[in-house]
PDB file of N, CA, C and O in Angstrom:
ATOM      1  N   MET A   1       1.752   9.798 -12.724  1.00  0.00           N
ATOM      2  CA  MET A   1       2.599   8.803 -12.114  1.00  0.00           C
ATOM      3  C   MET A   1       1.798   7.524 -11.875  1.00  0.00           C
ATOM      4  O   MET A   1       0.772   7.539 -11.195  1.00  0.00           O
ATOM      5  N   ARG A   2       2.284   6.414 -12.447  1.00  0.00           N
ATOM      6  CA  ARG A   2       1.624   5.136 -12.222  1.00  0.00           C
ATOM      7  C   ARG A   2       1.926   4.643 -10.821  1.00  0.00           C
ATOM      8  O   ARG A   2       3.054   4.772 -10.344  1.00  0.00           O
ATOM      9  N   LYS A   3       0.941   4.087 -10.168  1.00  0.00           N
ATOM     10  CA  LYS A   3       1.116   3.613  -8.802  1.00  0.00           C
ATOM     11  C   LYS A   3       1.478   2.131  -8.811  1.00  0.00           C
ATOM     12  O   LYS A   3       0.833   1.317  -8.150  1.00  0.00           O
ATOM     13  N   VAL A   4       2.542   1.788  -9.587  1.00  0.00           N
ATOM     14  CA  VAL A   4       2.983   0.410  -9.737  1.00  0.00           C
ATOM     15  C   VAL A   4       4.490   0.357  -9.545  1.00  0.00           C
ATOM     16  O   VAL A   4       5.216   1.207 -10.060  1.00  0.00           O
ATOM     17  N   CYS A   5       4.966  -0.649  -8.799  1.00  0.00           N
ATOM     18  CA  CYS A   5       6.399  -0.829  -8.599  1.00  0.00           C
ATOM     19  C   CYS A   5       7.032  -1.322  -9.901  1.00  0.00           C
ATOM     20  O   CYS A   5       6.493  -2.210 -10.561  1.00  0.00           O
ATOM     21  N   TYR A   6       8.175  -0.744 -10.266  1.00  0.00           N
ATOM     22  CA  TYR A   6       8.853  -1.076 -11.519  1.00  0.00           C
ATOM     23  C   TYR A   6       9.416  -2.494 -11.468  1.00  0.00           C
ATOM     24  O   TYR A   6       9.495  -3.156 -12.503  1.00  0.00           O
ATOM     25  N   ILE A   7       9.808  -2.976 -10.285  1.00  0.00           N
ATOM     26  CA  ILE A   7      10.491  -4.259 -10.177  1.00  0.00           C
ATOM     27  C   ILE A   7       9.516  -5.407  -9.896  1.00  0.00           C
ATOM     28  O   ILE A   7       9.468  -6.378 -10.651  1.00  0.00           O
ATOM     29  N   CYS A   8       8.741  -5.298  -8.816  1.00  0.00           N
ATOM     30  CA  CYS A   8       7.887  -6.426  -8.416  1.00  0.00           C
ATOM     31  C   CYS A   8       6.443  -6.288  -8.899  1.00  0.00           C
ATOM     32  O   CYS A   8       5.629  -7.178  -8.653  1.00  0.00           O
ATOM     33  N   ASP A   9       6.116  -5.204  -9.570  1.00  0.00           N
ATOM     34  CA  ASP A   9       4.784  -4.996 -10.157  1.00  0.00           C
ATOM     35  C   ASP A   9       3.681  -4.939  -9.087  1.00  0.00           C
ATOM     36  O   ASP A   9       2.556  -5.381  -9.320  1.00  0.00           O
ATOM     37  N   LYS A  10       4.024  -4.386  -7.902  1.00  0.00           N
ATOM     38  CA  LYS A  10       3.040  -4.224  -6.836  1.00  0.00           C
ATOM     39  C   LYS A  10       2.105  -3.078  -7.194  1.00  0.00           C
ATOM     40  O   LYS A  10       2.555  -2.006  -7.599  1.00  0.00           O
ATOM     41  N   LYS A  11       0.778  -3.308  -7.041  1.00  0.00           N
ATOM     42  CA  LYS A  11      -0.239  -2.333  -7.445  1.00  0.00           C
ATOM     43  C   LYS A  11      -1.131  -1.985  -6.266  1.00  0.00           C
ATOM     44  O   LYS A  11      -1.060  -2.635  -5.223  1.00  0.00           O
ATOM     45  N   PRO A  12      -1.976  -0.960  -6.417  1.00  0.00           N
ATOM     46  CA  PRO A  12      -2.972  -0.686  -5.382  1.00  0.00           C
ATOM     47  C   PRO A  12      -3.972  -1.840  -5.288  1.00  0.00           C
ATOM     48  O   PRO A  12      -4.349  -2.428  -6.301  1.00  0.00           O
ATOM     49  N   SER A  13      -4.397  -2.157  -4.065  1.00  0.00           N
ATOM     50  CA  SER A  13      -5.391  -3.201  -3.879  1.00  0.00           C
ATOM     51  C   SER A  13      -6.633  -2.598  -3.233  1.00  0.00           C
ATOM     52  O   SER A  13      -6.544  -1.662  -2.437  1.00  0.00           O
ATOM     53  N   ALA A  14      -7.773  -3.140  -3.581  1.00  0.00           N
ATOM     54  CA  ALA A  14      -9.048  -2.608  -3.103  1.00  0.00           C
ATOM     55  C   ALA A  14      -9.439  -3.260  -1.792  1.00  0.00           C
ATOM     56  O   ALA A  14      -9.065  -4.398  -1.508  1.00  0.00           O
ATOM     57  N   GLY A  15     -10.198  -2.521  -0.997  1.00  0.00           N
ATOM     58  CA  GLY A  15     -10.688  -3.034   0.276  1.00  0.00           C
ATOM     59  C   GLY A  15     -11.867  -2.199   0.747  1.00  0.00           C
ATOM     60  O   GLY A  15     -12.434  -1.412  -0.010  1.00  0.00           O
ATOM     61  N   LYS A  16     -12.221  -2.382   1.999  1.00  0.00           N
ATOM     62  CA  LYS A  16     -13.354  -1.652   2.566  1.00  0.00           C
ATOM     63  C   LYS A  16     -12.990  -1.105   3.936  1.00  0.00           C
ATOM     64  O   LYS A  16     -12.146  -1.660   4.641  1.00  0.00           O
ATOM     65  N   VAL A  17     -13.640  -0.007   4.300  1.00  0.00           N
ATOM     66  CA  VAL A  17     -13.567   0.537   5.649  1.00  0.00           C
ATOM     67  C   VAL A  17     -14.909   0.245   6.296  1.00  0.00           C
ATOM     68  O   VAL A  17     -15.957   0.608   5.763  1.00  0.00           O
ATOM     69  N   MET A  18     -14.872  -0.417   7.453  1.00  0.00           N
ATOM     70  CA  MET A  18     -16.105  -0.749   8.157  1.00  0.00           C
ATOM     71  C   MET A  18     -16.332   0.250   9.278  1.00  0.00           C
ATOM     72  O   MET A  18     -15.475   0.411  10.146  1.00  0.00           O
ATOM     73  N   THR A  19     -17.480   0.924   9.271  1.00  0.00           N
ATOM     74  CA  THR A  19     -17.857   1.842  10.342  1.00  0.00           C
ATOM     75  C   THR A  19     -18.780   1.092  11.283  1.00  0.00           C
ATOM     76  O   THR A  19     -19.831   0.592  10.883  1.00  0.00           O
ATOM     77  N   ARG A  20     -18.365   1.023  12.552  1.00  0.00           N
ATOM     78  CA  ARG A  20     -19.148   0.266  13.530  1.00  0.00           C
ATOM     79  C   ARG A  20     -19.825   1.211  14.521  1.00  0.00           C
ATOM     80  O   ARG A  20     -19.309   2.286  14.827  1.00  0.00           O
ATOM     81  N   LYS A  21     -20.987   0.790  15.016  1.00  0.00           N
ATOM     82  CA  LYS A  21     -21.677   1.558  16.057  1.00  0.00           C
ATOM     83  C   LYS A  21     -22.274   0.603  17.064  1.00  0.00           C
ATOM     84  O   LYS A  21     -22.489  -0.575  16.777  1.00  0.00           O
ATOM     85  N   GLY A  22     -22.535   1.121  18.236  1.00  0.00           N
ATOM     86  CA  GLY A  22     -23.067   0.302  19.314  1.00  0.00           C
ATOM     87  C   GLY A  22     -22.005   0.091  20.382  1.00  0.00           C
ATOM     88  O   GLY A  22     -20.811   0.219  20.108  1.00  0.00           O
ATOM     89  N   GLN A  23     -22.433  -0.229  21.589  1.00  0.00           N
ATOM     90  CA  GLN A  23     -21.510  -0.416  22.689  1.00  0.00           C
ATOM     91  C   GLN A  23     -20.988  -1.856  22.693  1.00  0.00           C
ATOM     92  O   GLN A  23     -21.741  -2.799  22.452  1.00  0.00           O
ATOM     93  N   TYR A  24     -19.690  -2.010  22.970  1.00  0.00           N
ATOM     94  CA  TYR A  24     -19.069  -3.326  22.976  1.00  0.00           C
ATOM     95  C   TYR A  24     -19.604  -4.166  24.126  1.00  0.00           C
ATOM     96  O   TYR A  24     -20.032  -3.624  25.145  1.00  0.00           O
ATOM     97  N   LYS A  25     -19.584  -5.494  23.968  1.00  0.00           N
ATOM     98  CA  LYS A  25     -20.099  -6.406  24.999  1.00  0.00           C
ATOM     99  C   LYS A  25     -19.302  -6.294  26.290  1.00  0.00           C
ATOM    100  O   LYS A  25     -19.857  -6.439  27.379  1.00  0.00           O
ATOM    101  N   ALA A  26     -18.001  -6.037  26.174  1.00  0.00           N
ATOM    102  CA  ALA A  26     -17.155  -5.917  27.363  1.00  0.00           C
ATOM    103  C   ALA A  26     -17.555  -4.719  28.219  1.00  0.00           C
ATOM    104  O   ALA A  26     -17.293  -4.686  29.422  1.00  0.00           O
ATOM    105  N   LYS A  27     -18.193  -3.731  27.582  1.00  0.00           N
ATOM    106  CA  LYS A  27     -18.619  -2.539  28.318  1.00  0.00           C
ATOM    107  C   LYS A  27     -20.093  -2.603  28.712  1.00  0.00           C
ATOM    108  O   LYS A  27     -20.652  -1.614  29.186  1.00  0.00           O
ATOM    109  N   GLY A  28     -20.723  -3.760  28.518  1.00  0.00           N
ATOM    110  CA  GLY A  28     -22.106  -3.923  28.953  1.00  0.00           C
ATOM    111  C   GLY A  28     -23.133  -3.760  27.857  1.00  0.00           C
ATOM    112  O   GLY A  28     -24.330  -3.760  28.146  1.00  0.00           O
ATOM    113  N   GLY A  29     -22.714  -3.619  26.597  1.00  0.00           N
ATOM    114  CA  GLY A  29     -23.657  -3.454  25.500  1.00  0.00           C
ATOM    115  C   GLY A  29     -24.011  -4.785  24.852  1.00  0.00           C
ATOM    116  O   GLY A  29     -23.667  -5.851  25.362  1.00  0.00           O
ATOM    117  N   THR A  30     -24.702  -4.706  23.721  1.00  0.00           N
ATOM    118  CA  THR A  30     -25.102  -5.910  22.992  1.00  0.00           C
ATOM    119  C   THR A  30     -24.122  -6.263  21.884  1.00  0.00           C
ATOM    120  O   THR A  30     -24.344  -7.226  21.150  1.00  0.00           O
ATOM    121  N   GLY A  31     -23.060  -5.511  21.752  1.00  0.00           N
ATOM    122  CA  GLY A  31     -22.058  -5.784  20.720  1.00  0.00           C
ATOM    123  C   GLY A  31     -22.094  -4.740  19.631  1.00  0.00           C
ATOM    124  O   GLY A  31     -23.118  -4.089  19.419  1.00  0.00           O
ATOM    125  N   SER A  32     -20.977  -4.575  18.934  1.00  0.00           N
ATOM    126  CA  SER A  32     -20.918  -3.557  17.886  1.00  0.00           C
ATOM    127  C   SER A  32     -21.430  -4.123  16.574  1.00  0.00           C
ATOM    128  O   SER A  32     -21.179  -5.284  16.249  1.00  0.00           O
ATOM    129  N   LYS A  33     -22.146  -3.304  15.825  1.00  0.00           N
ATOM    130  CA  LYS A  33     -22.689  -3.696  14.533  1.00  0.00           C
ATOM    131  C   LYS A  33     -22.061  -2.836  13.452  1.00  0.00           C
ATOM    132  O   LYS A  33     -21.712  -1.681  13.693  1.00  0.00           O
ATOM    133  N   VAL A  34     -21.917  -3.402  12.255  1.00  0.00           N
ATOM    134  CA  VAL A  34     -21.393  -2.647  11.120  1.00  0.00           C
ATOM    135  C   VAL A  34     -22.531  -1.801  10.575  1.00  0.00           C
ATOM    136  O   VAL A  34     -23.579  -2.319  10.189  1.00  0.00           O
ATOM    137  N   SER A  35     -22.309  -0.475  10.548  1.00  0.00           N
ATOM    138  CA  SER A  35     -23.371   0.410  10.074  1.00  0.00           C
ATOM    139  C   SER A  35     -23.215   0.745   8.598  1.00  0.00           C
ATOM    140  O   SER A  35     -24.206   0.977   7.905  1.00  0.00           O
ATOM    141  N   ARG A  36     -21.965   0.771   8.109  1.00  0.00           N
ATOM    142  CA  ARG A  36     -21.768   1.011   6.672  1.00  0.00           C
ATOM    143  C   ARG A  36     -20.388   0.547   6.252  1.00  0.00           C
ATOM    144  O   ARG A  36     -19.468   0.467   7.066  1.00  0.00           O
ATOM    145  N   ARG A  37     -20.258   0.243   4.973  1.00  0.00           N
ATOM    146  CA  ARG A  37     -18.981  -0.137   4.386  1.00  0.00           C
ATOM    147  C   ARG A  37     -18.661   0.846   3.276  1.00  0.00           C
ATOM    148  O   ARG A  37     -19.503   1.129   2.423  1.00  0.00           O
ATOM    149  N   THR A  38     -17.433   1.371   3.290  1.00  0.00           N
ATOM    150  CA  THR A  38     -16.998   2.321   2.274  1.00  0.00           C
ATOM    151  C   THR A  38     -15.807   1.727   1.544  1.00  0.00           C
ATOM    152  O   THR A  38     -14.887   1.203   2.171  1.00  0.00           O
ATOM    153  N   ASN A  39     -15.821   1.807   0.228  1.00  0.00           N
ATOM    154  CA  ASN A  39     -14.707   1.288  -0.563  1.00  0.00           C
ATOM    155  C   ASN A  39     -13.494   2.191  -0.413  1.00  0.00           C
ATOM    156  O   ASN A  39     -13.633   3.407  -0.280  1.00  0.00           O
ATOM    157  N   ARG A  40     -12.297   1.594  -0.433  1.00  0.00           N
ATOM    158  CA  ARG A  40     -11.062   2.369  -0.354  1.00  0.00           C
ATOM    159  C   ARG A  40      -9.957   1.625  -1.093  1.00  0.00           C
ATOM    160  O   ARG A  40     -10.113   0.466  -1.477  1.00  0.00           O
ATOM    161  N   LEU A  41      -8.830   2.323  -1.282  1.00  0.00           N
ATOM    162  CA  LEU A  41      -7.656   1.738  -1.933  1.00  0.00           C
ATOM    163  C   LEU A  41      -6.508   1.662  -0.941  1.00  0.00           C
ATOM    164  O   LEU A  41      -6.260   2.610  -0.195  1.00  0.00           O
ATOM    165  N   PHE A  42      -5.811   0.538  -0.932  1.00  0.00           N
ATOM    166  CA  PHE A  42      -4.580   0.392  -0.183  1.00  0.00           C
ATOM    167  C   PHE A  42      -3.443   0.601  -1.176  1.00  0.00           C
ATOM    168  O   PHE A  42      -3.224  -0.228  -2.060  1.00  0.00           O
ATOM    169  N   LEU A  43      -2.710   1.725  -1.027  1.00  0.00           N
ATOM    170  CA  LEU A  43      -1.662   2.069  -1.974  1.00  0.00           C
ATOM    171  C   LEU A  43      -0.317   1.537  -1.503  1.00  0.00           C
ATOM    172  O   LEU A  43      -0.038   1.553  -0.304  1.00  0.00           O
ATOM    173  N   PRO A  44       0.534   1.059  -2.434  1.00  0.00           N
ATOM    174  CA  PRO A  44       1.868   0.613  -2.048  1.00  0.00           C
ATOM    175  C   PRO A  44       2.758   1.804  -1.712  1.00  0.00           C
ATOM    176  O   PRO A  44       2.538   2.909  -2.209  1.00  0.00           O
ATOM    177  N   ASN A  45       3.764   1.578  -0.867  1.00  0.00           N
ATOM    178  CA  ASN A  45       4.688   2.630  -0.463  1.00  0.00           C
ATOM    179  C   ASN A  45       5.768   2.762  -1.545  1.00  0.00           C
ATOM    180  O   ASN A  45       6.802   2.096  -1.486  1.00  0.00           O
ATOM    181  N   LEU A  46       5.515   3.623  -2.524  1.00  0.00           N
ATOM    182  CA  LEU A  46       6.442   3.803  -3.646  1.00  0.00           C
ATOM    183  C   LEU A  46       7.332   5.013  -3.424  1.00  0.00           C
ATOM    184  O   LEU A  46       6.897   6.042  -2.908  1.00  0.00           O
ATOM    185  N   GLN A  47       8.587   4.867  -3.826  1.00  0.00           N
ATOM    186  CA  GLN A  47       9.557   5.951  -3.743  1.00  0.00           C
ATOM    187  C   GLN A  47      10.162   6.145  -5.126  1.00  0.00           C
ATOM    188  O   GLN A  47      10.401   5.181  -5.853  1.00  0.00           O
ATOM    189  N   LYS A  48      10.406   7.402  -5.480  1.00  0.00           N
ATOM    190  CA  LYS A  48      11.048   7.707  -6.756  1.00  0.00           C
ATOM    191  C   LYS A  48      12.558   7.596  -6.553  1.00  0.00           C
ATOM    192  O   LYS A  48      13.126   8.307  -5.724  1.00  0.00           O
ATOM    193  N   VAL A  49      13.210   6.706  -7.307  1.00  0.00           N
ATOM    194  CA  VAL A  49      14.627   6.397  -7.130  1.00  0.00           C
ATOM    195  C   VAL A  49      15.324   6.493  -8.471  1.00  0.00           C
ATOM    196  O   VAL A  49      14.782   6.071  -9.493  1.00  0.00           O
ATOM    197  N   LYS A  50      16.553   7.059  -8.469  1.00  0.00           N
ATOM    198  CA  LYS A  50      17.388   7.024  -9.659  1.00  0.00           C
ATOM    199  C   LYS A  50      18.199   5.748  -9.608  1.00  0.00           C
ATOM    200  O   LYS A  50      19.049   5.586  -8.732  1.00  0.00           O
ATOM    201  N   ALA A  51      17.947   4.837 -10.539  1.00  0.00           N
ATOM    202  CA  ALA A  51      18.589   3.534 -10.523  1.00  0.00           C
ATOM    203  C   ALA A  51      19.202   3.233 -11.886  1.00  0.00           C
ATOM    204  O   ALA A  51      18.827   3.823 -12.899  1.00  0.00           O
ATOM    205  N   LYS A  52      20.165   2.291 -11.887  1.00  0.00           N
ATOM    206  CA  LYS A  52      20.784   1.853 -13.141  1.00  0.00           C
ATOM    207  C   LYS A  52      19.976   0.699 -13.712  1.00  0.00           C
ATOM    208  O   LYS A  52      19.781  -0.326 -13.058  1.00  0.00           O
ATOM    209  N   ILE A  53      19.511   0.881 -14.936  1.00  0.00           N
ATOM    210  CA  ILE A  53      18.782  -0.158 -15.639  1.00  0.00           C
ATOM    211  C   ILE A  53      19.430  -0.313 -17.001  1.00  0.00           C
ATOM    212  O   ILE A  53      19.466   0.626 -17.796  1.00  0.00           O
ATOM    213  N   ASN A  54      19.942  -1.511 -17.264  1.00  0.00           N
ATOM    214  CA  ASN A  54      20.703  -1.819 -18.484  1.00  0.00           C
ATOM    215  C   ASN A  54      21.891  -0.872 -18.642  1.00  0.00           C
ATOM    216  O   ASN A  54      22.243  -0.483 -19.756  1.00  0.00           O
ATOM    217  N   GLY A  55      22.501  -0.509 -17.519  1.00  0.00           N
ATOM    218  CA  GLY A  55      23.696   0.339 -17.548  1.00  0.00           C
ATOM    219  C   GLY A  55      23.426   1.827 -17.677  1.00  0.00           C
ATOM    220  O   GLY A  55      24.364   2.624 -17.706  1.00  0.00           O
ATOM    221  N   ARG A  56      22.152   2.216 -17.755  1.00  0.00           N
ATOM    222  CA  ARG A  56      21.817   3.640 -17.905  1.00  0.00           C
ATOM    223  C   ARG A  56      21.013   4.095 -16.695  1.00  0.00           C
ATOM    224  O   ARG A  56      20.152   3.356 -16.218  1.00  0.00           O
ATOM    225  N   PRO A  57      21.279   5.310 -16.184  1.00  0.00           N
ATOM    226  CA  PRO A  57      20.487   5.800 -15.051  1.00  0.00           C
ATOM    227  C   PRO A  57      19.076   6.188 -15.491  1.00  0.00           C
ATOM    228  O   PRO A  57      18.883   6.855 -16.508  1.00  0.00           O
ATOM    229  N   MET A  58      18.100   5.752 -14.699  1.00  0.00           N
ATOM    230  CA  MET A  58      16.692   6.042 -14.966  1.00  0.00           C
ATOM    231  C   MET A  58      16.007   6.390 -13.668  1.00  0.00           C
ATOM    232  O   MET A  58      16.396   5.894 -12.611  1.00  0.00           O
ATOM    233  N   SER A  59      14.994   7.235 -13.726  1.00  0.00           N
ATOM    234  CA  SER A  59      14.183   7.566 -12.570  1.00  0.00           C
ATOM    235  C   SER A  59      12.960   6.655 -12.590  1.00  0.00           C
ATOM    236  O   SER A  59      12.140   6.722 -13.506  1.00  0.00           O
ATOM    237  N   ILE A  60      12.842   5.795 -11.563  1.00  0.00           N
ATOM    238  CA  ILE A  60      11.755   4.813 -11.528  1.00  0.00           C
ATOM    239  C   ILE A  60      11.048   4.863 -10.179  1.00  0.00           C
ATOM    240  O   ILE A  60      11.591   5.376  -9.200  1.00  0.00           O
ATOM    241  N   ASN A  61       9.830   4.323 -10.137  1.00  0.00           N
ATOM    242  CA  ASN A  61       9.075   4.184  -8.897  1.00  0.00           C
ATOM    243  C   ASN A  61       9.259   2.754  -8.388  1.00  0.00           C
ATOM    244  O   ASN A  61       8.934   1.788  -9.079  1.00  0.00           O
ATOM    245  N   VAL A  62       9.786   2.639  -7.165  1.00  0.00           N
ATOM    246  CA  VAL A  62      10.078   1.336  -6.583  1.00  0.00           C
ATOM    247  C   VAL A  62       9.464   1.281  -5.190  1.00  0.00           C
ATOM    248  O   VAL A  62       9.484   2.271  -4.457  1.00  0.00           O
ATOM    249  N   CYS A  63       8.916   0.116  -4.823  1.00  0.00           N
ATOM    250  CA  CYS A  63       8.370  -0.029  -3.476  1.00  0.00           C
ATOM    251  C   CYS A  63       9.508  -0.193  -2.478  1.00  0.00           C
ATOM    252  O   CYS A  63      10.615  -0.592  -2.841  1.00  0.00           O
ATOM    253  N   THR A  64       9.226   0.120  -1.226  1.00  0.00           N
ATOM    254  CA  THR A  64      10.269   0.099  -0.197  1.00  0.00           C
ATOM    255  C   THR A  64      10.760  -1.312   0.089  1.00  0.00           C
ATOM    256  O   THR A  64      11.900  -1.476   0.522  1.00  0.00           O
ATOM    257  N   LYS A  65       9.951  -2.328  -0.135  1.00  0.00           N
ATOM    258  CA  LYS A  65      10.392  -3.714   0.068  1.00  0.00           C
ATOM    259  C   LYS A  65      11.519  -4.069  -0.900  1.00  0.00           C
ATOM    260  O   LYS A  65      12.475  -4.747  -0.522  1.00  0.00           O
ATOM    261  N   CYS A  66      11.407  -3.612  -2.145  1.00  0.00           N
ATOM    262  CA  CYS A  66      12.452  -3.892  -3.139  1.00  0.00           C
ATOM    263  C   CYS A  66      13.727  -3.116  -2.816  1.00  0.00           C
ATOM    264  O   CYS A  66      14.828  -3.620  -3.041  1.00  0.00           O
ATOM    265  N   ILE A  67      13.594  -1.902  -2.293  1.00  0.00           N
ATOM    266  CA  ILE A  67      14.767  -1.101  -1.920  1.00  0.00           C
ATOM    267  C   ILE A  67      15.486  -1.783  -0.754  1.00  0.00           C
ATOM    268  O   ILE A  67      16.711  -1.901  -0.770  1.00  0.00           O
ATOM    269  N   LYS A  68      14.729  -2.237   0.266  1.00  0.00           N
ATOM    270  CA  LYS A  68      15.332  -2.892   1.430  1.00  0.00           C
ATOM    271  C   LYS A  68      15.985  -4.211   1.052  1.00  0.00           C
ATOM    272  O   LYS A  68      17.023  -4.567   1.610  1.00  0.00           O
ATOM    273  N   ALA A  69      15.392  -4.946   0.106  1.00  0.00           N
ATOM    274  CA  ALA A  69      15.911  -6.249  -0.297  1.00  0.00           C
ATOM    275  C   ALA A  69      17.156  -6.109  -1.175  1.00  0.00           C
ATOM    276  O   ALA A  69      17.829  -7.105  -1.440  1.00  0.00           O
ATOM    277  N   GLY A  70      17.475  -4.896  -1.629  1.00  0.00           N
ATOM    278  CA  GLY A  70      18.655  -4.697  -2.454  1.00  0.00           C
ATOM    279  C   GLY A  70      18.455  -5.056  -3.916  1.00  0.00           C
ATOM    280  O   GLY A  70      19.421  -5.358  -4.617  1.00  0.00           O
ATOM    281  N   LYS A  71      17.233  -5.028  -4.379  1.00  0.00           N
ATOM    282  CA  LYS A  71      16.938  -5.349  -5.784  1.00  0.00           C
ATOM    283  C   LYS A  71      17.220  -4.176  -6.704  1.00  0.00           C
ATOM    284  O   LYS A  71      17.158  -4.317  -7.926  1.00  0.00           O
ATOM    285  N   VAL A  72      17.536  -2.991  -6.118  1.00  0.00           N
ATOM    286  CA  VAL A  72      17.774  -1.774  -6.892  1.00  0.00           C
ATOM    287  C   VAL A  72      19.226  -1.369  -6.714  1.00  0.00           C
ATOM    288  O   VAL A  72      19.724  -1.288  -5.591  1.00  0.00           O
ATOM    289  N   THR A  73      19.907  -1.114  -7.835  1.00  0.00           N
ATOM    290  CA  THR A  73      21.266  -0.547  -7.763  1.00  0.00           C
ATOM    291  C   THR A  73      21.142   0.941  -8.098  1.00  0.00           C
ATOM    292  O   THR A  73      20.807   1.309  -9.224  1.00  0.00           O
ATOM    293  N   LYS A  74      21.415   1.784  -7.106  1.00  0.00           N
ATOM    294  CA  LYS A  74      21.243   3.218  -7.294  1.00  0.00           C
ATOM    295  C   LYS A  74      22.324   3.779  -8.194  1.00  0.00           C
ATOM    296  O   LYS A  74      23.470   3.330  -8.164  1.00  0.00           O
ATOM    297  N   ALA A  75      21.945   4.775  -9.004  1.00  0.00           N
ATOM    298  CA  ALA A  75      22.872   5.388  -9.952  1.00  0.00           C
ATOM    299  C   ALA A  75      23.721   6.434  -9.261  1.00  0.00           C
ATOM    300  O   ALA A  75      24.565   7.063  -9.899  1.00  0.00           O
TER     301      ALA A  75
END
């Protein structure tokens, strides 16, 4: 299954997770420092929907934003 929206072409985007250590300044410490960065993927919220495309029903992966906006006509 491709992780891409059929209508708006929304794809997974890359990012990082920052792990912090140390006591915060508000609690009397010297501030939090980033101890490591780990790569991760932000995946779009895709749903499998039966929709009409060119008059024929098809099973497609669509993001929830397109479903809410009414860009999909369900079969």
